[in-house]
C-alpha positions as a Markdown table, in Angstrom:
| # | Residue | x | y | z |
|---|---|---|---|---|
| 1 | Met | -29.3 | -52.7 | -18.6 |
| 2 | Ser | -30.6 | -50.2 | -15.8 |
| 3 | Gln | -29.8 | -50.2 | -12.4 |
| 4 | Glu | -33.4 | -50.5 | -12.0 |
| 5 | Thr | -33.4 | -53.5 | -14.2 |
| 6 | Thr | -30.0 | -55.6 | -12.1 |
| 7 | Lys | -31.7 | -54.6 | -9.0 |
| 8 | Ala | -35.3 | -56.5 | -9.9 |
| 9 | Phe | -33.0 | -59.6 | -11.8 |
| 10 | Ser | -30.8 | -60.0 | -8.4 |
| 11 | Glu | -33.7 | -59.9 | -6.4 |
| 12 | Asn | -34.8 | -63.0 | -8.3 |
| 13 | Pro | -32.4 | -64.7 | -9.5 |
| 14 | Gly | -34.4 | -67.9 | -10.3 |
| 15 | Ser | -36.8 | -65.6 | -12.0 |
| 16 | Ser | -37.3 | -65.5 | -16.1 |
| 17 | Ser | -39.7 | -62.9 | -15.9 |
| 18 | Ile | -37.7 | -58.9 | -15.8 |
| 19 | Pro | -40.7 | -56.1 | -15.4 |
| 20 | Leu | -39.6 | -53.4 | -18.3 |
| 21 | Thr | -39.0 | -50.3 | -16.5 |
| 22 | Arg | -40.7 | -46.9 | -17.4 |
| 23 | Ile | -37.8 | -45.5 | -19.8 |
| 24 | Gln | -37.5 | -48.9 | -21.4 |
| 25 | Lys | -40.9 | -48.9 | -22.5 |
| 26 | Leu | -40.7 | -45.7 | -23.6 |
| 27 | Ile | -37.8 | -45.9 | -25.8 |
| 28 | Gly | -38.7 | -49.2 | -26.8 |
| 29 | Glu | -42.0 | -48.2 | -28.1 |
| 30 | Arg | -40.0 | -45.2 | -29.8 |
| 31 | Met | -37.3 | -47.0 | -31.4 |
| 32 | Leu | -40.5 | -49.4 | -32.9 |
| 33 | Gln | -42.1 | -46.9 | -34.9 |
| 34 | Ser | -39.0 | -45.5 | -36.4 |
| 35 | Lys | -38.0 | -49.0 | -37.7 |
| 36 | Gln | -41.5 | -49.6 | -38.5 |
| 37 | Ser | -42.2 | -46.6 | -40.0 |
| 38 | Lys | -38.2 | -45.5 | -41.6 |
| 39 | Pro | -36.8 | -46.7 | -44.3 |
| 40 | Cys | -32.8 | -46.6 | -43.8 |
| 41 | Phe | -30.3 | -47.0 | -45.5 |
| 42 | Tyr | -26.8 | -47.2 | -44.1 |
| 43 | Ile | -22.8 | -46.1 | -45.3 |
| 44 | Glu | -19.8 | -46.4 | -43.3 |
| 45 | Ser | -16.3 | -44.5 | -43.7 |
| 46 | Lys | -13.5 | -45.0 | -41.0 |
| 47 | Val | -12.0 | -41.4 | -40.2 |
| 48 | Asp | -7.8 | -40.9 | -38.9 |
| 49 | Val | -8.3 | -39.4 | -35.6 |
| 50 | Thr | -4.8 | -39.4 | -34.8 |
| 51 | Glu | -4.1 | -36.0 | -34.6 |
| 52 | Leu | -7.9 | -35.2 | -33.0 |
| 53 | Met | -6.6 | -37.5 | -30.1 |
| 54 | Gly | -3.2 | -35.4 | -29.6 |
| 55 | Leu | -4.8 | -32.2 | -29.6 |
| 56 | Arg | -7.2 | -32.7 | -26.9 |
| 57 | Pro | -4.8 | -32.5 | -24.0 |
| 58 | Lys | -3.6 | -29.2 | -25.4 |
| 59 | Leu | -6.8 | -27.6 | -25.8 |
| 60 | Arg | -7.6 | -28.8 | -21.9 |
| 61 | Lys | -4.9 | -26.7 | -20.7 |
| 62 | Ser | -5.4 | -23.6 | -23.3 |
| 63 | Leu | -9.4 | -23.6 | -22.8 |
| 64 | Gly | -9.9 | -24.3 | -19.8 |
| 65 | Val | -12.0 | -27.6 | -20.0 |
| 66 | Lys | -11.9 | -31.0 | -20.7 |
| 67 | Ile | -12.3 | -31.6 | -24.5 |
| 68 | Thr | -14.4 | -35.3 | -25.1 |
| 69 | Thr | -13.8 | -36.9 | -28.6 |
| 70 | Asp | -17.9 | -36.6 | -28.0 |
| 71 | Ala | -17.7 | -32.5 | -28.0 |
| 72 | Phe | -15.7 | -32.9 | -31.5 |
| 73 | Tyr | -17.8 | -35.3 | -33.1 |
| 74 | Val | -21.0 | -33.3 | -31.8 |
| 75 | Arg | -19.2 | -30.1 | -33.6 |
| 76 | Ala | -18.3 | -31.7 | -37.0 |
| 77 | Leu | -21.8 | -33.0 | -36.8 |
| 78 | Ala | -23.6 | -30.0 | -36.3 |
| 79 | Leu | -21.2 | -28.0 | -39.0 |
| 80 | Ala | -21.6 | -30.7 | -41.5 |
| 81 | Ala | -25.3 | -30.8 | -40.7 |
| 82 | Lys | -25.6 | -26.5 | -42.0 |
| 83 | Gln | -24.3 | -27.6 | -44.9 |
| 84 | Tyr | -26.4 | -30.6 | -45.8 |
| 85 | Pro | -29.6 | -29.5 | -43.8 |
| 86 | Leu | -31.7 | -32.2 | -45.3 |
| 87 | Met | -29.9 | -34.1 | -43.0 |
| 88 | Leu | -32.4 | -32.6 | -40.7 |
| 89 | Gly | -35.3 | -33.1 | -42.2 |
| 90 | Glu | -38.9 | -35.0 | -41.8 |
| 91 | Ile | -41.6 | -35.8 | -43.6 |
| 92 | Asp | -44.4 | -33.3 | -43.2 |
| 93 | Gly | -47.2 | -34.7 | -45.3 |
| 94 | Asp | -45.8 | -34.6 | -49.0 |
| 95 | Asn | -43.0 | -32.2 | -47.7 |
| 96 | Ile | -40.0 | -32.5 | -46.3 |
| 97 | Lys | -40.0 | -29.8 | -43.3 |
| 98 | Ile | -36.1 | -28.5 | -42.5 |
| 99 | Pro | -36.3 | -27.3 | -38.8 |
| 100 | Asp | -34.6 | -24.1 | -38.0 |
| 101 | Leu | -32.6 | -25.3 | -35.3 |
| 102 | Ile | -29.7 | -27.7 | -35.7 |
| 103 | Asn | -30.0 | -29.6 | -31.9 |
| 104 | Val | -27.6 | -32.2 | -31.6 |
| 105 | Gly | -29.2 | -35.6 | -29.7 |
| 106 | Phe | -26.7 | -37.4 | -27.7 |
| 107 | Ala | -26.8 | -41.1 | -25.7 |
| 108 | Val | -25.7 | -41.1 | -22.3 |
| 109 | Asn | -25.7 | -44.6 | -20.2 |
| 110 | Ala | -27.3 | -43.5 | -17.1 |
| 111 | Pro | -28.7 | -45.3 | -14.0 |
| 112 | Gln | -32.5 | -45.2 | -15.1 |
| 113 | Gly | -31.2 | -46.3 | -18.8 |
| 114 | Leu | -30.4 | -44.5 | -22.1 |
| 115 | Val | -31.1 | -41.4 | -22.1 |
| 116 | Val | -30.7 | -38.0 | -25.0 |
| 117 | Pro | -29.8 | -34.8 | -23.7 |
| 118 | Val | -29.9 | -32.1 | -26.7 |
| 119 | Ile | -27.4 | -29.7 | -27.1 |
| 120 | Lys | -29.5 | -26.9 | -28.6 |
| 121 | Asp | -28.0 | -24.5 | -31.6 |
| 122 | Ala | -24.6 | -26.7 | -31.7 |
| 123 | Asp | -23.5 | -25.5 | -34.9 |
| 124 | Lys | -23.6 | -21.7 | -33.0 |
| 125 | Lys | -21.4 | -23.4 | -30.7 |
| 126 | Thr | -17.7 | -23.2 | -29.8 |
| 127 | Leu | -16.1 | -26.2 | -29.4 |
| 128 | Ala | -15.3 | -25.3 | -25.3 |
| 129 | Glu | -19.3 | -24.2 | -25.0 |
| 130 | Ile | -20.4 | -27.5 | -26.5 |
| 131 | Ala | -17.7 | -29.4 | -23.8 |
| 132 | Glu | -18.8 | -27.7 | -21.2 |
| 133 | Leu | -22.6 | -28.1 | -21.9 |
| 134 | Glu | -22.1 | -32.1 | -22.6 |
| 135 | Gln | -19.6 | -32.5 | -19.2 |
| 136 | Ser | -23.3 | -30.5 | -17.5 |
| 137 | Leu | -25.8 | -32.7 | -19.3 |
| 138 | Thr | -24.1 | -36.0 | -19.1 |
| 139 | Glu | -23.8 | -35.0 | -15.3 |
| 140 | Lys | -27.5 | -34.3 | -14.8 |
| 141 | Ala | -28.4 | -37.6 | -17.5 |
| 142 | Arg | -26.4 | -39.8 | -14.7 |
| 143 | Asp | -28.2 | -38.3 | -11.6 |
| 144 | Asn | -31.4 | -38.4 | -13.2 |
| 145 | Lys | -32.2 | -34.5 | -13.3 |
| 146 | Leu | -32.3 | -33.9 | -16.7 |
| 147 | Thr | -35.7 | -31.5 | -17.5 |
| 148 | Leu | -37.8 | -32.1 | -20.1 |
| 149 | Glu | -36.5 | -28.8 | -21.6 |
| 150 | Glu | -33.3 | -30.2 | -22.0 |
| 151 | Met | -34.5 | -33.5 | -23.6 |
| 152 | Glu | -36.6 | -32.4 | -26.6 |
| 153 | Gly | -36.1 | -30.5 | -29.7 |
| 154 | Glu | -33.4 | -32.3 | -31.1 |
| 155 | Thr | -32.9 | -32.5 | -34.9 |
| 156 | Ile | -30.2 | -35.0 | -35.3 |
| 157 | Ala | -28.8 | -37.4 | -33.3 |
| 158 | Leu | -25.1 | -39.0 | -31.8 |
| 159 | Ser | -25.0 | -42.5 | -30.6 |
| 160 | Asn | -21.0 | -43.4 | -29.1 |
| 161 | Leu | -20.2 | -46.9 | -27.9 |
| 162 | Gly | -16.2 | -46.5 | -28.7 |
| 163 | Ala | -16.1 | -46.5 | -24.9 |
| 164 | Tyr | -17.2 | -49.8 | -24.5 |
| 165 | Gly | -14.9 | -51.4 | -26.8 |
| 166 | Val | -17.2 | -51.5 | -29.7 |
| 167 | Asp | -15.4 | -51.1 | -33.5 |
| 168 | Ser | -19.1 | -50.3 | -35.5 |
| 169 | Phe | -22.5 | -50.8 | -34.7 |
| 170 | Leu | -25.8 | -49.7 | -36.4 |
| 171 | Gly | -27.4 | -47.1 | -35.1 |
| 172 | Ile | -32.0 | -46.7 | -34.8 |
| 173 | Val | -33.2 | -43.2 | -36.2 |
| 174 | Pro | -34.6 | -41.9 | -33.3 |
| 175 | Pro | -37.9 | -40.1 | -33.8 |
| 176 | Pro | -38.6 | -37.5 | -35.3 |
| 177 | Thr | -34.9 | -37.5 | -36.3 |
| 178 | Ser | -33.9 | -38.8 | -39.4 |
| 179 | Thr | -29.8 | -39.0 | -39.1 |
| 180 | Val | -28.1 | -40.5 | -36.1 |
| 181 | Leu | -24.4 | -40.9 | -36.2 |
| 182 | Ala | -23.1 | -44.2 | -34.4 |
| 183 | Val | -19.1 | -43.9 | -33.3 |
| 184 | Gly | -17.1 | -46.8 | -32.7 |
| 185 | Asn | -13.6 | -47.5 | -30.7 |
| 186 | Ala | -10.6 | -45.5 | -31.8 |
| 187 | Asn | -8.1 | -48.3 | -33.1 |
| 188 | Arg | -4.5 | -48.4 | -33.9 |
| 189 | Glu | -4.6 | -49.8 | -38.0 |
| 190 | Ile | -1.9 | -49.6 | -40.4 |
| 191 | Val | -2.6 | -47.4 | -43.3 |
| 192 | Pro | -0.6 | -45.9 | -46.2 |
| 193 | Val | 0.3 | -42.8 | -45.9 |
| 194 | Asp | 2.5 | -41.1 | -48.3 |
| 195 | Gly | 3.3 | -44.7 | -49.9 |
| 196 | Arg | 4.5 | -45.8 | -46.8 |
| 197 | Pro | 2.4 | -48.1 | -44.2 |
| 198 | Val | 2.1 | -46.0 | -41.0 |
| 199 | Glu | 0.4 | -46.6 | -37.7 |
| 200 | Arg | -2.6 | -44.2 | -37.1 |
| 201 | Lys | -5.8 | -44.2 | -34.6 |
| 202 | Met | -9.0 | -44.6 | -36.6 |
| 203 | Val | -12.7 | -44.9 | -35.7 |
| 204 | Ser | -15.6 | -46.1 | -37.7 |
| 205 | Leu | -18.9 | -43.9 | -38.7 |
| 206 | Leu | -21.8 | -45.2 | -39.4 |
| 207 | Leu | -24.4 | -43.2 | -40.5 |
| 208 | Ala | -28.5 | -44.5 | -40.8 |
| 209 | Val | -30.4 | -42.4 | -42.7 |
| 210 | Asp | -34.1 | -42.0 | -43.8 |
| 211 | Arg | -34.0 | -43.3 | -47.2 |
| 212 | Arg | -37.3 | -40.7 | -47.6 |
| 213 | Ile | -35.5 | -37.1 | -46.7 |
| 214 | Ala | -32.1 | -37.7 | -48.5 |
| 215 | Asp | -30.1 | -40.3 | -50.7 |
| 216 | Glu | -27.1 | -42.5 | -50.7 |
| 217 | Val | -25.4 | -39.7 | -52.6 |
| 218 | Tyr | -25.8 | -36.5 | -50.6 |
| 219 | Ala | -25.7 | -38.5 | -47.5 |
| 220 | Ala | -21.9 | -39.9 | -48.5 |
| 221 | Lys | -21.2 | -36.1 | -48.8 |
| 222 | Phe | -22.2 | -35.4 | -45.9 |
| 223 | Leu | -20.4 | -38.0 | -44.0 |
| 224 | Asn | -17.8 | -36.7 | -46.2 |
| 225 | Thr | -17.6 | -33.3 | -44.5 |
| 226 | Ile | -17.8 | -34.8 | -41.2 |
| 227 | Cys | -14.7 | -37.4 | -41.7 |
| 228 | Glu | -12.7 | -34.0 | -43.4 |
| 229 | Gln | -13.6 | -31.8 | -40.2 |
| 230 | Leu | -12.4 | -35.1 | -37.6 |
| 231 | Gln | -9.2 | -35.5 | -39.6 |
| 232 | Asn | -8.5 | -31.6 | -39.6 |
| 233 | Pro | -9.3 | -31.0 | -35.9 |
| 234 | Gln | -8.5 | -27.4 | -36.0 |
| 235 | Gln | -11.0 | -26.2 | -37.7 |
| 236 | Leu | -13.6 | -26.9 | -35.2 |
| 237 | Val | -11.5 | -25.2 | -32.4 |
């Protein structure tokens, strides 16, 4: 709920009607359009992020920038999309159009509602560059200072609710993209490693894909590539 909606509700505690904000209307219309026009399927994998979590504080010292888990997710998503470009495709008449750029939109919970800044050419940026840009765009989003250019051009999407204690969820593919990666919370789980039970930090990655663009096997290979990179985080540095 945005701060505007919260304010409206607190000012009218006895009311059962809350006015929609401009951004709520816009997002609602776009998500409805997506659900009605895109026949999506969903696949899920769990990834071991124990090494990734342990690497983050070390990278902050060596790279001089705070590396969030989202920075790893954005980079892994972009590099995997470079290998599997259909995940970026969109329907263009009787054809699938593959965009030239890999631009990752990531959802930010801002006072005015959910906004999606875009990291452009994400596949060409280092982890440190992505982390710096993510921090800058997130601050702008929360200060309501994002420009239109900083919210345009999204070709693939990321949504992370791990910070809110959500284990897994189904994302809605935002237009004009055909793929969204939904990321859950990092939970401690007992998993077999070399035949022994070991406690590891595991994260659910759930992919929503427009079936007109890519089939289940292609998407599975794409998701497996993301998992492999996250489980070997040094590859992403």
